[in-house]
N, C-alpha and C positions, 0 to 999 in steps of 0.2 A: 792813430792806427787802432784797429779793432782788437778787442780781447777775445774775439771769437774767430773760428775758421769753419768754413762750410765743408761738407763731406767731399764735394768735388775739388775744392782747394787742397784738402789733405791728400786726396788720391793723386792729384797732380804733383804735389811735393814729393810723395813717395816714388812716383814714376820718374821724377827728375833726379832721384838719388840725393835729395837734400838731407842735411844732417837733422833728421827729425826722430824723436823718440816718443812713441805713443804709449800712454799708460791708461789702464782700465781701473776706475775706482767705483766699482759697483757696491753700493752700501745703502741700506735703508734701516730705519728704526726697527722694523719688524723682521729684518733679515740682514744683520750687519755683516755677515760673511757672504760675499758675492762670488766666491771662487767657483762654485758650481755653475752659476750662470755664465761666468767667464769661459769655463771649459766647454760649455754647450755651444759657444760661438762668440768669437771676438774679432776685432780688426786684426788682420795679419800683422804679426810683429809686436802687438801690444803686450805689455807686461802687466800682470795683475798686481794691484797695490791694495793691501788691507788697510782701510782707513784707521781702524781702531789701533793698529799696531805701528804704522809708519807715519801717519799724519796726526797722531796724538800720542800722549803718554798716559800713564796710569798713576793715580795718587789717591789722596783722601777724598771723601765725598765733598768736603768743603772746597776742593779745587775744581769741582765740576766734572762732568762725564768725559769731556775731551780736552784736557789741558794741552797747551802747546808742547810739541816736542822740542828738545833742545836743537840748536843749529847743527851740532855734531851728529845727533841722531837722524835728522832730516838729510844731512849730507851723505851719511852712510846708506840711507835708503835710496837716495837719488843715484848713487854710484851703483847700487844693486840693480837699478832699473836700466843701467847702461848709459847714463847721461854724462856727457863730456862738456867742457867749457865751449860755449858757442853754439851748442845744440838748441833747437827749438823743441819744447815739450808740448805735445798736444794731449789733453786729458779729456776723458769722457766717462759717462755712466749710462744708466738706463732709467734715471729718475729726473729728467729734465734739467740736468746740470747742477742739482743741489749738492751732491757729494763731490762732483768734479770741481766745484767752486772752492771747496776747502783746499784742494791741492793747488789750484790757481793762486789763492790768497797767500799761502805759505811760500810757494816758489817765487812769486812776484816779489815778495819782500826780500828774498834771498838773491835777487838780481838775475833770475832765469827768464829767458824769453819764453813765456808760457801762454798757450791759447786753450780755450775751451771749445770742444767740437759742438757746433750748433746741431741740435737734434739728437746727439749722442748715438749710441749703437742702433737705435731704432731708425734714425735718419740715415745711417750708413746702409742698413739692409733695405730700407725703403727705396734707396737710390739704385738698388740692384748690385751693390758691391759685395764681393765674396767675404766670407768669414772663415776663420781658422779655429781648430779645436785643440791645438797643442798648448802645453804649458811653457811659455817662452821664458828662457833663462839666458839673457844676453851676456856678452863679455862685460865684466865690470867697467864702469866708467871712471873718470877721474875728475869730475866737476868739483870746483871749490865754491861753496856757497857763501854769500854774505850773511851777516848776522840778522836773524829774524826777531820780531817782537816790537819793532817801532810802530807798527800799525795796530797794535793790540792795547786794550785798556785793562788795567787792573780793576778789581772790584771797587776800590775806593775812587778811582778815576771815573768809573761808570756812575757811581752814586752822585758825584759832583757834576757830571756832564750836563744835565738839563739846565743848570744855572747859566751856562754859557753857550749852549748849542742845542741841537735836537738829538735826543736819544731815541732810536727807533726800536720798538719791540716788533719783530717780524713774524711772530707766531700767529696762529689762527685767532680770530677775535674772541672765541669762547675761552681760550686759555689766557689771553690778555685780560679779559674781564674777571677771570677767576671763577667762571661758571663750572669749569672742570679742570682737572690736572692729572693726566694719566701716568705721568712719569716721576714727578718730583713731589716732595713731602708737603709743600704749601702751594696753594693756588693764588694767582694774582700777577702783578707786574711791579717793576721797579718804579718807585714814585717819580713822577715827572716824565716818564717814557710815553711816547705816542705810538699807537698801533698802526703798522703799515705792512700787512702780510706780503711776503716776497712773491707769492703766487699771483699778485696783481700785475706783475711786470712781464709775464710771458704768456704765450698762447698754448693751446692744447698739445702742441708738439714740443713745447719747451723752448720755443724761439722767442727772443726778446721782441716786445712790441715796438712800434715805431718810436723814435727817440722823443718826439714832442709829447706823445702820450705818456711816456715814462716820466719825463720831466714834470709834466702837469700833475701826475700822481704824487711825486715827491713834494711838489709845491703845496699840495693840499694839506700836508701836515707841517708846513713851515720850512721845508728844505728849499732854500733859494740860494742863488750865488752868494758866496761869502759866509754862509752859515756853517759852523762846524757841525759835522754829522758823525754819529756812531750808531752801530746796530748790535743787537743781541737777539738770541732765540732761546731754544731749550738748552743746547749744549755747544754752541759755537760753530755748527755746520751750516745751517740755513742762513745765518747772519753773514757768512762769507759770500753766499750767493747774492745777497742784497748789496754787498760791497762790490761784487763783480758787475752787477747791473748798474750801480751808481757810477762806477769807473767808466763804463761804456758810454754814458751820457755826460761825462765831464764832471762828475761829482766825486770828491775824495772822501771816502767814508772809512772810519776806523771800525774795529770789531772788538766787542767784549767777549773773549773766547770762553770765559767761565760761564757766562750767560745765566739763565734762570736756574740751571742745575747747581751752580755755585752759590748764587744769591740765596736760594731757598734752603740750602744746607749750611748756611752760615748764621749762627745764632745772633740775634739782635738786629738783623737787618729789617727795616720797615717794609711793609707790603701794602700796595695800593690795589683796590678792586673797583670794578665798574668800567664803563666805557670812556672815562675821562682820565687824563694823566695823573691826577691826584697830587 
């Protein structure tokens, strides 16, 4: 079963009165608060979800920029969104699914039936569907979430991962090589990690490429059936998108949520540079 839903499929579910809760996770590095864009126009009934506040927690720099929230914190957030047991949650953004995938990854671990809207809000409007400008506050839900964290790697597990599997660095090649680092104190990558930018997996509209092409892209860095796979990025958001794409083509990938922001802020961690794993 697909981890994505099309805009027409979502529209049909809403028309049928199915138990669907839509959440809007508009977030970008250059504009982490997407509430303004949400209020300018969102899918009717969608609840705005601040990624930094509800899909992450805050701690020391050595924990990374987006540490995992506790299960209790995520459950309280999901109840605020109006989610009940048995609901399907559809999540979208305006950045080709990158931010939406963070919600997908967390909720999937918690046992929620969660889908990412293919094409996001842009796909919705391009299909001619209406938008709303209200600030949706639903009746609180009563969902009970399962424990999250089983699909996450600690920093020590990430360090050891290349010895037994493929650790993917899904950032842009120049950040992987260490040519530039706009956000963190040290440039480079985790020794042993292979570079596979997540942008290689989708088209200009944010829709996943055909599955054979995606599998071939993964195979180009050694991800073949039976190979343990994990991904990291700058702060654990984009890596969740790679996990989403991998799941869609039958690959189970874990995520190192601390990612480079944790690694580069932890004294004593080795750093590799250049275009090879090192």
